[in-house]
PDB file of N, CA, C and O in Angstrom:
ATOM      1  N   MET A   1      26.246  64.116   7.124  1.00  0.00           N
ATOM      2  CA  MET A   1      26.980  65.053   6.055  1.00  0.00           C
ATOM      3  C   MET A   1      26.618  66.500   6.365  1.00  0.00           C
ATOM      4  O   MET A   1      25.562  67.022   6.721  1.00  0.00           O
ATOM      5  N   GLY A   2      27.891  67.001   6.105  1.00  0.00           N
ATOM      6  CA  GLY A   2      27.991  68.590   6.515  1.00  0.00           C
ATOM      7  C   GLY A   2      27.434  69.168   5.209  1.00  0.00           C
ATOM      8  O   GLY A   2      27.223  68.573   4.153  1.00  0.00           O
ATOM      9  N   LYS A   3      27.233  70.524   5.528  1.00  0.00           N
ATOM     10  CA  LYS A   3      26.749  71.518   4.236  1.00  0.00           C
ATOM     11  C   LYS A   3      27.682  71.593   3.245  1.00  0.00           C
ATOM     12  O   LYS A   3      27.355  71.720   2.065  1.00  0.00           O
ATOM     13  N   VAL A   4      29.016  71.514   3.681  1.00  0.00           N
ATOM     14  CA  VAL A   4      30.179  71.674   2.654  1.00  0.00           C
ATOM     15  C   VAL A   4      30.045  70.396   1.636  1.00  0.00           C
ATOM     16  O   VAL A   4      30.188  70.569   0.426  1.00  0.00           O
ATOM     17  N   ASN A   5      29.792  69.225   2.134  1.00  0.00           N
ATOM     18  CA  ASN A   5      29.818  68.110   1.377  1.00  0.00           C
ATOM     19  C   ASN A   5      28.464  68.036   0.493  1.00  0.00           C
ATOM     20  O   ASN A   5      28.448  67.471  -0.600  1.00  0.00           O
ATOM     21  N   VAL A   6      27.390  68.624   1.035  1.00  0.00           N
ATOM     22  CA  VAL A   6      26.211  68.639   0.146  1.00  0.00           C
ATOM     23  C   VAL A   6      26.465  69.516  -0.962  1.00  0.00           C
ATOM     24  O   VAL A   6      26.049  69.234  -2.086  1.00  0.00           O
ATOM     25  N   LEU A   7      27.135  70.587  -0.716  1.00  0.00           N
ATOM     26  CA  LEU A   7      27.387  71.700  -1.754  1.00  0.00           C
ATOM     27  C   LEU A   7      28.420  71.322  -2.811  1.00  0.00           C
ATOM     28  O   LEU A   7      28.318  71.560  -4.015  1.00  0.00           O
ATOM     29  N   ASP A   8      29.481  70.670  -2.168  1.00  0.00           N
ATOM     30  CA  ASP A   8      30.451  69.988  -2.952  1.00  0.00           C
ATOM     31  C   ASP A   8      30.033  68.968  -3.882  1.00  0.00           C
ATOM     32  O   ASP A   8      30.571  68.877  -4.985  1.00  0.00           O
ATOM     33  N   ALA A   9      29.045  68.142  -3.484  1.00  0.00           N
ATOM     34  CA  ALA A   9      28.306  67.214  -4.229  1.00  0.00           C
ATOM     35  C   ALA A   9      27.393  67.737  -5.172  1.00  0.00           C
ATOM     36  O   ALA A   9      27.347  67.146  -6.251  1.00  0.00           O
ATOM     37  N   LEU A  10      26.660  68.711  -5.005  1.00  0.00           N
ATOM     38  CA  LEU A  10      26.001  69.553  -5.969  1.00  0.00           C
ATOM     39  C   LEU A  10      26.758  69.890  -7.151  1.00  0.00           C
ATOM     40  O   LEU A  10      26.536  69.595  -8.325  1.00  0.00           O
ATOM     41  N   ASP A  11      27.990  70.777  -6.465  1.00  0.00           N
ATOM     42  CA  ASP A  11      29.020  71.229  -7.444  1.00  0.00           C
ATOM     43  C   ASP A  11      29.241  70.210  -8.732  1.00  0.00           C
ATOM     44  O   ASP A  11      29.129  70.511  -9.920  1.00  0.00           O
ATOM     45  N   ARG A  12      29.620  68.796  -8.114  1.00  0.00           N
ATOM     46  CA  ARG A  12      30.364  67.963  -8.911  1.00  0.00           C
ATOM     47  C   ARG A  12      28.966  67.419  -9.685  1.00  0.00           C
ATOM     48  O   ARG A  12      29.170  66.906 -10.785  1.00  0.00           O
ATOM     49  N   LEU A  13      27.856  67.466  -9.317  1.00  0.00           N
ATOM     50  CA  LEU A  13      26.996  66.868 -10.140  1.00  0.00           C
ATOM     51  C   LEU A  13      26.704  67.764 -11.325  1.00  0.00           C
ATOM     52  O   LEU A  13      26.579  67.324 -12.467  1.00  0.00           O
ATOM     53  N   SER A  14      26.591  69.176 -10.965  1.00  0.00           N
ATOM     54  CA  SER A  14      26.449  70.046 -11.985  1.00  0.00           C
ATOM     55  C   SER A  14      27.499  70.187 -13.182  1.00  0.00           C
ATOM     56  O   SER A  14      27.212  70.501 -14.337  1.00  0.00           O
ATOM     57  N   SER A  15      28.770  69.896 -12.686  1.00  0.00           N
ATOM     58  CA  SER A  15      29.855  69.962 -13.532  1.00  0.00           C
ATOM     59  C   SER A  15      29.655  68.453 -14.466  1.00  0.00           C
ATOM     60  O   SER A  15      29.775  68.474 -15.691  1.00  0.00           O
ATOM     61  N   THR A  16      29.415  67.480 -13.889  1.00  0.00           N
ATOM     62  CA  THR A  16      29.086  66.138 -14.585  1.00  0.00           C
ATOM     63  C   THR A  16      28.263  66.332 -15.416  1.00  0.00           C
ATOM     64  O   THR A  16      28.515  65.790 -16.492  1.00  0.00           O
ATOM     65  N   ILE A  17      26.927  67.165 -15.340  1.00  0.00           N
ATOM     66  CA  ILE A  17      25.909  67.300 -16.206  1.00  0.00           C
ATOM     67  C   ILE A  17      26.339  68.030 -17.475  1.00  0.00           C
ATOM     68  O   ILE A  17      26.037  67.641 -18.604  1.00  0.00           O
ATOM     69  N   ASN A  18      27.105  69.174 -17.195  1.00  0.00           N
ATOM     70  CA  ASN A  18      27.599  69.862 -18.171  1.00  0.00           C
ATOM     71  C   ASN A  18      28.503  69.341 -19.104  1.00  0.00           C
ATOM     72  O   ASN A  18      28.465  69.689 -20.285  1.00  0.00           O
ATOM     73  N   LYS A  19      29.460  68.390 -18.588  1.00  0.00           N
ATOM     74  CA  LYS A  19      30.467  67.544 -19.315  1.00  0.00           C
ATOM     75  C   LYS A  19      29.626  66.592 -20.203  1.00  0.00           C
ATOM     76  O   LYS A  19      29.987  66.197 -21.312  1.00  0.00           O
ATOM     77  N   VAL A  20      28.358  66.242 -19.532  1.00  0.00           N
ATOM     78  CA  VAL A  20      27.682  65.046 -20.456  1.00  0.00           C
ATOM     79  C   VAL A  20      27.019  65.703 -21.468  1.00  0.00           C
ATOM     80  O   VAL A  20      26.800  65.037 -22.479  1.00  0.00           O
ATOM     81  N   GLU A  21      26.595  67.001 -21.441  1.00  0.00           N
ATOM     82  CA  GLU A  21      25.972  67.866 -22.232  1.00  0.00           C
ATOM     83  C   GLU A  21      26.778  68.122 -23.503  1.00  0.00           C
ATOM     84  O   GLU A  21      26.284  68.140 -24.631  1.00  0.00           O
ATOM     85  N   GLU A  22      28.336  68.360 -23.151  1.00  0.00           N
ATOM     86  CA  GLU A  22      29.313  68.907 -24.253  1.00  0.00           C
ATOM     87  C   GLU A  22      29.887  67.710 -24.712  1.00  0.00           C
ATOM     88  O   GLU A  22      30.716  67.818 -25.616  1.00  0.00           O
ATOM     89  N   PHE A  23      29.602  66.515 -24.252  1.00  0.00           N
ATOM     90  CA  PHE A  23      30.165  65.476 -24.770  1.00  0.00           C
ATOM     91  C   PHE A  23      29.582  64.941 -26.016  1.00  0.00           C
ATOM     92  O   PHE A  23      28.393  64.621 -26.030  1.00  0.00           O
ATOM     93  N   ASP A  24      30.459  64.798 -27.246  1.00  0.00           N
ATOM     94  CA  ASP A  24      29.929  64.348 -28.570  1.00  0.00           C
ATOM     95  C   ASP A  24      30.333  62.902 -28.637  1.00  0.00           C
ATOM     96  O   ASP A  24      31.522  62.629 -28.476  1.00  0.00           O
ATOM     97  N   ILE A  25      29.529  62.029 -28.842  1.00  0.00           N
ATOM     98  CA  ILE A  25      29.875  60.482 -28.932  1.00  0.00           C
ATOM     99  C   ILE A  25      29.678  60.052 -30.391  1.00  0.00           C
ATOM    100  O   ILE A  25      29.746  58.904 -30.831  1.00  0.00           O
ATOM    101  N   SER A  26      29.418  61.203 -31.071  1.00  0.00           N
ATOM    102  CA  SER A  26      28.938  60.725 -32.782  1.00  0.00           C
ATOM    103  C   SER A  26      30.400  59.861 -33.162  1.00  0.00           C
ATOM    104  O   SER A  26      30.264  58.910 -33.932  1.00  0.00           O
ATOM    105  N   GLY A  27      31.549  60.115 -32.732  1.00  0.00           N
ATOM    106  CA  GLY A  27      32.641  59.888 -33.617  1.00  0.00           C
ATOM    107  C   GLY A  27      33.455  58.842 -32.828  1.00  0.00           C
ATOM    108  O   GLY A  27      34.567  58.443 -33.173  1.00  0.00           O
ATOM    109  N   ILE A  28      32.678  58.381 -31.564  1.00  0.00           N
ATOM    110  CA  ILE A  28      33.586  57.655 -30.523  1.00  0.00           C
ATOM    111  C   ILE A  28      32.681  56.485 -30.447  1.00  0.00           C
ATOM    112  O   ILE A  28      31.457  56.604 -30.503  1.00  0.00           O
ATOM    113  N   ASP A  29      33.326  55.296 -30.312  1.00  0.00           N
ATOM    114  CA  ASP A  29      32.736  53.800 -30.149  1.00  0.00           C
ATOM    115  C   ASP A  29      32.895  53.615 -28.636  1.00  0.00           C
ATOM    116  O   ASP A  29      34.014  53.426 -28.157  1.00  0.00           O
ATOM    117  N   LEU A  30      31.774  53.667 -27.863  1.00  0.00           N
ATOM    118  CA  LEU A  30      32.013  53.520 -26.280  1.00  0.00           C
ATOM    119  C   LEU A  30      31.371  52.102 -26.049  1.00  0.00           C
ATOM    120  O   LEU A  30      30.310  51.727 -26.547  1.00  0.00           O
ATOM    121  N   SER A  31      32.074  51.474 -25.330  1.00  0.00           N
ATOM    122  CA  SER A  31      31.562  50.182 -24.896  1.00  0.00           C
ATOM    123  C   SER A  31      30.543  50.137 -24.156  1.00  0.00           C
ATOM    124  O   SER A  31      30.380  51.150 -23.475  1.00  0.00           O
ATOM    125  N   GLU A  32      29.635  49.158 -24.013  1.00  0.00           N
ATOM    126  CA  GLU A  32      28.570  48.971 -23.226  1.00  0.00           C
ATOM    127  C   GLU A  32      28.966  49.331 -21.635  1.00  0.00           C
ATOM    128  O   GLU A  32      28.379  50.141 -20.918  1.00  0.00           O
ATOM    129  N   ARG A  33      30.015  48.581 -21.317  1.00  0.00           N
ATOM    130  CA  ARG A  33      30.451  48.838 -19.914  1.00  0.00           C
ATOM    131  C   ARG A  33      30.847  50.097 -19.472  1.00  0.00           C
ATOM    132  O   ARG A  33      30.695  50.460 -18.305  1.00  0.00           O
ATOM    133  N   VAL A  34      31.408  50.863 -20.450  1.00  0.00           N
ATOM    134  CA  VAL A  34      31.555  52.331 -20.054  1.00  0.00           C
ATOM    135  C   VAL A  34      30.168  52.968 -20.091  1.00  0.00           C
ATOM    136  O   VAL A  34      29.973  53.646 -19.082  1.00  0.00           O
ATOM    137  N   LEU A  35      29.218  52.957 -20.887  1.00  0.00           N
ATOM    138  CA  LEU A  35      28.053  53.407 -20.934  1.00  0.00           C
ATOM    139  C   LEU A  35      27.338  53.034 -19.540  1.00  0.00           C
ATOM    140  O   LEU A  35      26.837  53.924 -18.852  1.00  0.00           O
ATOM    141  N   ASP A  36      27.315  51.830 -19.196  1.00  0.00           N
ATOM    142  CA  ASP A  36      26.610  51.115 -17.969  1.00  0.00           C
ATOM    143  C   ASP A  36      27.134  51.815 -16.712  1.00  0.00           C
ATOM    144  O   ASP A  36      26.430  52.144 -15.757  1.00  0.00           O
ATOM    145  N   ASN A  37      28.757  52.048 -16.850  1.00  0.00           N
ATOM    146  CA  ASN A  37      29.334  52.889 -15.473  1.00  0.00           C
ATOM    147  C   ASN A  37      28.764  54.141 -15.366  1.00  0.00           C
ATOM    148  O   ASN A  37      28.276  54.578 -14.324  1.00  0.00           O
ATOM    149  N   ARG A  38      28.823  54.831 -16.606  1.00  0.00           N
ATOM    150  CA  ARG A  38      28.318  56.135 -16.315  1.00  0.00           C
ATOM    151  C   ARG A  38      26.773  56.342 -16.019  1.00  0.00           C
ATOM    152  O   ARG A  38      26.349  57.307 -15.382  1.00  0.00           O
ATOM    153  N   ILE A  39      26.137  55.540 -16.438  1.00  0.00           N
ATOM    154  CA  ILE A  39      24.411  55.472 -16.174  1.00  0.00           C
ATOM    155  C   ILE A  39      24.798  54.993 -14.540  1.00  0.00           C
ATOM    156  O   ILE A  39      24.555  55.922 -13.770  1.00  0.00           O
ATOM    157  N   ILE A  40      25.207  54.066 -14.013  1.00  0.00           N
ATOM    158  CA  ILE A  40      25.422  53.622 -12.697  1.00  0.00           C
ATOM    159  C   ILE A  40      25.806  54.834 -11.901  1.00  0.00           C
ATOM    160  O   ILE A  40      25.201  54.987 -10.840  1.00  0.00           O
ATOM    161  N   THR A  41      26.877  55.882 -12.300  1.00  0.00           N
ATOM    162  CA  THR A  41      27.239  56.964 -11.665  1.00  0.00           C
ATOM    163  C   THR A  41      26.216  57.911 -11.530  1.00  0.00           C
ATOM    164  O   THR A  41      25.932  58.376 -10.426  1.00  0.00           O
ATOM    165  N   LEU A  42      25.615  58.248 -12.599  1.00  0.00           N
ATOM    166  CA  LEU A  42      24.347  59.358 -12.609  1.00  0.00           C
ATOM    167  C   LEU A  42      23.179  58.798 -11.747  1.00  0.00           C
ATOM    168  O   LEU A  42      22.532  59.512 -10.981  1.00  0.00           O
ATOM    169  N   GLU A  43      22.977  57.590 -11.910  1.00  0.00           N
ATOM    170  CA  GLU A  43      21.957  57.131 -10.919  1.00  0.00           C
ATOM    171  C   GLU A  43      22.217  57.264  -9.448  1.00  0.00           C
ATOM    172  O   GLU A  43      21.316  57.644  -8.701  1.00  0.00           O
ATOM    173  N   GLY A  44      23.489  56.947  -8.975  1.00  0.00           N
ATOM    174  CA  GLY A  44      23.967  57.332  -7.848  1.00  0.00           C
ATOM    175  C   GLY A  44      23.889  58.581  -7.256  1.00  0.00           C
ATOM    176  O   GLY A  44      23.428  58.742  -6.126  1.00  0.00           O
ATOM    177  N   TYR A  45      24.366  59.580  -8.037  1.00  0.00           N
ATOM    178  CA  TYR A  45      24.117  60.886  -7.679  1.00  0.00           C
ATOM    179  C   TYR A  45      22.818  61.401  -7.584  1.00  0.00           C
ATOM    180  O   TYR A  45      22.465  62.242  -6.758  1.00  0.00           O
ATOM    181  N   ILE A  46      21.969  60.778  -8.615  1.00  0.00           N
ATOM    182  CA  ILE A  46      20.135  61.121  -8.398  1.00  0.00           C
ATOM    183  C   ILE A  46      19.951  60.685  -7.007  1.00  0.00           C
ATOM    184  O   ILE A  46      19.549  61.406  -6.094  1.00  0.00           O
ATOM    185  N   ARG A  47      20.314  59.314  -6.910  1.00  0.00           N
ATOM    186  CA  ARG A  47      19.897  58.710  -5.440  1.00  0.00           C
ATOM    187  C   ARG A  47      20.217  59.609  -4.296  1.00  0.00           C
ATOM    188  O   ARG A  47      19.344  59.849  -3.463  1.00  0.00           O
ATOM    189  N   PHE A  48      21.541  60.178  -4.187  1.00  0.00           N
ATOM    190  CA  PHE A  48      22.204  61.003  -3.231  1.00  0.00           C
ATOM    191  C   PHE A  48      21.321  62.110  -3.126  1.00  0.00           C
ATOM    192  O   PHE A  48      20.974  62.504  -2.013  1.00  0.00           O
ATOM    193  N   LEU A  49      20.877  62.711  -4.285  1.00  0.00           N
ATOM    194  CA  LEU A  49      20.142  64.182  -4.085  1.00  0.00           C
ATOM    195  C   LEU A  49      18.644  63.886  -3.619  1.00  0.00           C
ATOM    196  O   LEU A  49      18.026  64.648  -2.875  1.00  0.00           O
ATOM    197  N   GLU A  50      18.189  62.843  -4.074  1.00  0.00           N
ATOM    198  CA  GLU A  50      16.896  62.510  -3.562  1.00  0.00           C
ATOM    199  C   GLU A  50      16.690  62.136  -2.080  1.00  0.00           C
ATOM    200  O   GLU A  50      15.714  62.500  -1.423  1.00  0.00           O
ATOM    201  N   ASN A  51      17.837  61.274  -1.553  1.00  0.00           N
ATOM    202  CA  ASN A  51      17.734  60.798  -0.248  1.00  0.00           C
ATOM    203  C   ASN A  51      18.430  61.795   0.802  1.00  0.00           C
ATOM    204  O   ASN A  51      18.027  62.107   1.922  1.00  0.00           O
ATOM    205  N   GLU A  52      19.340  62.118   0.270  1.00  0.00           N
ATOM    206  CA  GLU A  52      20.358  63.107   1.373  1.00  0.00           C
ATOM    207  C   GLU A  52      20.250  64.568   1.009  1.00  0.00           C
ATOM    208  O   GLU A  52      19.710  65.348   1.794  1.00  0.00           O
ATOM    209  N   ALA A  53      20.773  64.998  -0.223  1.00  0.00           N
ATOM    210  CA  ALA A  53      20.861  66.359  -0.530  1.00  0.00           C
ATOM    211  C   ALA A  53      19.606  67.349  -0.390  1.00  0.00           C
ATOM    212  O   ALA A  53      19.583  68.436   0.188  1.00  0.00           O
ATOM    213  N   ILE A  54      18.555  66.687  -1.077  1.00  0.00           N
ATOM    214  CA  ILE A  54      17.503  67.712  -1.337  1.00  0.00           C
ATOM    215  C   ILE A  54      16.740  68.115   0.326  1.00  0.00           C
ATOM    216  O   ILE A  54      16.421  69.215   0.777  1.00  0.00           O
ATOM    217  N   PRO A  55      16.642  66.873   0.879  1.00  0.00           N
ATOM    218  CA  PRO A  55      16.092  67.024   2.251  1.00  0.00           C
ATOM    219  C   PRO A  55      17.137  67.943   2.904  1.00  0.00           C
ATOM    220  O   PRO A  55      16.645  68.916   3.476  1.00  0.00           O
ATOM    221  N   LYS A  56      18.421  67.845   2.936  1.00  0.00           N
ATOM    222  CA  LYS A  56      19.317  68.767   3.867  1.00  0.00           C
ATOM    223  C   LYS A  56      19.113  70.185   3.332  1.00  0.00           C
ATOM    224  O   LYS A  56      18.971  71.059   4.188  1.00  0.00           O
ATOM    225  N   LEU A  57      19.078  70.544   2.048  1.00  0.00           N
ATOM    226  CA  LEU A  57      18.876  71.670   1.504  1.00  0.00           C
ATOM    227  C   LEU A  57      17.629  72.313   1.636  1.00  0.00           C
ATOM    228  O   LEU A  57      17.511  73.538   1.594  1.00  0.00           O
ATOM    229  N   SER A  58      16.565  71.417   1.815  1.00  0.00           N
ATOM    230  CA  SER A  58      15.350  71.947   2.125  1.00  0.00           C
ATOM    231  C   SER A  58      15.327  72.353   3.736  1.00  0.00           C
ATOM    232  O   SER A  58      14.791  73.398   4.107  1.00  0.00           O
ATOM    233  N   ARG A  59      15.858  71.575   4.508  1.00  0.00           N
ATOM    234  CA  ARG A  59      16.225  71.925   5.990  1.00  0.00           C
ATOM    235  C   ARG A  59      16.901  73.413   6.083  1.00  0.00           C
ATOM    236  O   ARG A  59      16.424  74.293   6.799  1.00  0.00           O
ATOM    237  N   ILE A  60      17.970  73.574   5.343  1.00  0.00           N
ATOM    238  CA  ILE A  60      18.833  74.835   5.262  1.00  0.00           C
ATOM    239  C   ILE A  60      17.900  76.024   4.887  1.00  0.00           C
ATOM    240  O   ILE A  60      17.812  77.056   5.552  1.00  0.00           O
ATOM    241  N   ARG A  61      17.263  75.777   3.825  1.00  0.00           N
ATOM    242  CA  ARG A  61      16.365  76.628   3.324  1.00  0.00           C
ATOM    243  C   ARG A  61      15.474  77.041   4.512  1.00  0.00           C
ATOM    244  O   ARG A  61      15.476  78.229   4.835  1.00  0.00           O
ATOM    245  N   ASP A  62      14.829  76.296   5.085  1.00  0.00           N
ATOM    246  CA  ASP A  62      13.704  76.428   5.912  1.00  0.00           C
ATOM    247  C   ASP A  62      14.458  77.127   7.243  1.00  0.00           C
ATOM    248  O   ASP A  62      13.860  78.048   7.798  1.00  0.00           O
ATOM    249  N   ASN A  63      15.623  76.745   7.703  1.00  0.00           N
ATOM    250  CA  ASN A  63      16.391  77.576   8.685  1.00  0.00           C
ATOM    251  C   ASN A  63      16.643  79.112   8.289  1.00  0.00           C
ATOM    252  O   ASN A  63      16.733  79.995   9.141  1.00  0.00           O
ATOM    253  N   ILE A  64      16.737  79.312   7.080  1.00  0.00           N
ATOM    254  CA  ILE A  64      17.153  80.564   6.960  1.00  0.00           C
ATOM    255  C   ILE A  64      15.684  81.479   6.642  1.00  0.00           C
ATOM    256  O   ILE A  64      15.409  82.626   6.997  1.00  0.00           O
ATOM    257  N   THR A  65      15.004  80.650   5.964  1.00  0.00           N
ATOM    258  CA  THR A  65      13.573  81.416   5.972  1.00  0.00           C
ATOM    259  C   THR A  65      13.147  81.472   7.669  1.00  0.00           C
ATOM    260  O   THR A  65      12.528  82.531   7.770  1.00  0.00           O
ATOM    261  N   ASP A  66      13.182  81.034   8.579  1.00  0.00           N
ATOM    262  CA  ASP A  66      12.898  81.151   9.900  1.00  0.00           C
ATOM    263  C   ASP A  66      13.377  82.064  10.580  1.00  0.00           C
ATOM    264  O   ASP A  66      12.785  82.594  11.520  1.00  0.00           O
ATOM    265  N   LYS A  67      14.701  82.408  10.118  1.00  0.00           N
ATOM    266  CA  LYS A  67      15.668  83.415  10.836  1.00  0.00           C
ATOM    267  C   LYS A  67      15.121  84.515  10.288  1.00  0.00           C
ATOM    268  O   LYS A  67      14.803  85.431  11.046  1.00  0.00           O
ATOM    269  N   LEU A  68      14.890  84.648   8.775  1.00  0.00           N
ATOM    270  CA  LEU A  68      14.515  85.996   8.291  1.00  0.00           C
ATOM    271  C   LEU A  68      13.212  86.109   8.694  1.00  0.00           C
ATOM    272  O   LEU A  68      13.055  87.273   9.062  1.00  0.00           O
ATOM    273  N   ASN A  69      12.343  85.574   8.794  1.00  0.00           N
ATOM    274  CA  ASN A  69      11.208  85.859   9.347  1.00  0.00           C
ATOM    275  C   ASN A  69      10.781  86.326  10.787  1.00  0.00           C
ATOM    276  O   ASN A  69       9.746  86.928  11.074  1.00  0.00           O
ATOM    277  N   GLY A  70      11.773  85.932  11.624  1.00  0.00           N
ATOM    278  CA  GLY A  70      12.149  86.114  12.812  1.00  0.00           C
ATOM    279  C   GLY A  70      12.688  87.480  13.141  1.00  0.00           C
ATOM    280  O   GLY A  70      12.225  88.092  14.104  1.00  0.00           O
ATOM    281  N   GLU A  71      13.595  87.967  12.428  1.00  0.00           N
ATOM    282  CA  GLU A  71      14.184  89.276  12.248  1.00  0.00           C
ATOM    283  C   GLU A  71      13.410  90.271  11.713  1.00  0.00           C
ATOM    284  O   GLU A  71      13.540  91.445  12.061  1.00  0.00           O
ATOM    285  N   GLN A  72      12.437  89.820  10.717  1.00  0.00           N
ATOM    286  CA  GLN A  72      11.404  91.029  10.240  1.00  0.00           C
ATOM    287  C   GLN A  72      10.276  91.252  11.414  1.00  0.00           C
ATOM    288  O   GLN A  72       9.822  92.370  11.660  1.00  0.00           O
ATOM    289  N   GLU A  73       9.875  90.066  12.110  1.00  0.00           N
ATOM    290  CA  GLU A  73       8.936  90.078  13.054  1.00  0.00           C
ATOM    291  C   GLU A  73       9.573  91.110  14.163  1.00  0.00           C
ATOM    292  O   GLU A  73       8.895  92.035  14.609  1.00  0.00           O
ATOM    293  N   GLY A  74      10.639  90.927  14.483  1.00  0.00           N
ATOM    294  CA  GLY A  74      11.512  91.561  15.617  1.00  0.00           C
ATOM    295  C   GLY A  74      11.674  92.997  15.232  1.00  0.00           C
ATOM    296  O   GLY A  74      11.759  93.893  16.072  1.00  0.00           O
ATOM    297  N   GLY A  75      11.709  93.167  14.116  1.00  0.00           N
ATOM    298  CA  GLY A  75      12.074  94.658  13.380  1.00  0.00           C
ATOM    299  C   GLY A  75      10.526  95.554  13.467  1.00  0.00           C
ATOM    300  O   GLY A  75      10.394  96.778  13.450  1.00  0.00           O
ATOM    301  N   ASN A  76       9.577  94.631  13.552  1.00  0.00           N
ATOM    302  CA  ASN A  76       8.225  95.716  13.211  1.00  0.00           C
ATOM    303  C   ASN A  76       7.895  96.095  14.543  1.00  0.00           C
ATOM    304  O   ASN A  76       6.705  96.396  14.642  1.00  0.00           O
ATOM    305  N   ASP A  77       8.646  96.196  15.764  1.00  0.00           N
ATOM    306  CA  ASP A  77       8.151  96.244  17.035  1.00  0.00           C
ATOM    307  C   ASP A  77       8.735  97.830  17.231  1.00  0.00           C
ATOM    308  O   ASP A  77       8.405  98.320  18.311  1.00  0.00           O
ATOM    309  N   ASP A  78       9.428  98.572  16.484  1.00  0.00           N
ATOM    310  CA  ASP A  78      10.121  99.678  16.553  1.00  0.00           C
ATOM    311  C   ASP A  78       8.878 100.690  16.542  1.00  0.00           C
ATOM    312  O   ASP A  78       9.071 101.905  16.595  1.00  0.00           O
TER     313      ASP A  78
END
């Protein structure tokens, strides 16, 4: 999975969470099946984040940190 896919998935997750927070179910009678499907979708996103996105984002962060540290060390030789 590429960086763009990970970032796209995170963007979709954020959008989904925002929509869930704004969703007012007080006047809507949702079937158990609809609720089950939403729960399954959120569980899928969470598993994806835990198994793929977070490790990849950690590697990206580590790579950026390593590059920045290398540039700082190289800059101290002046």
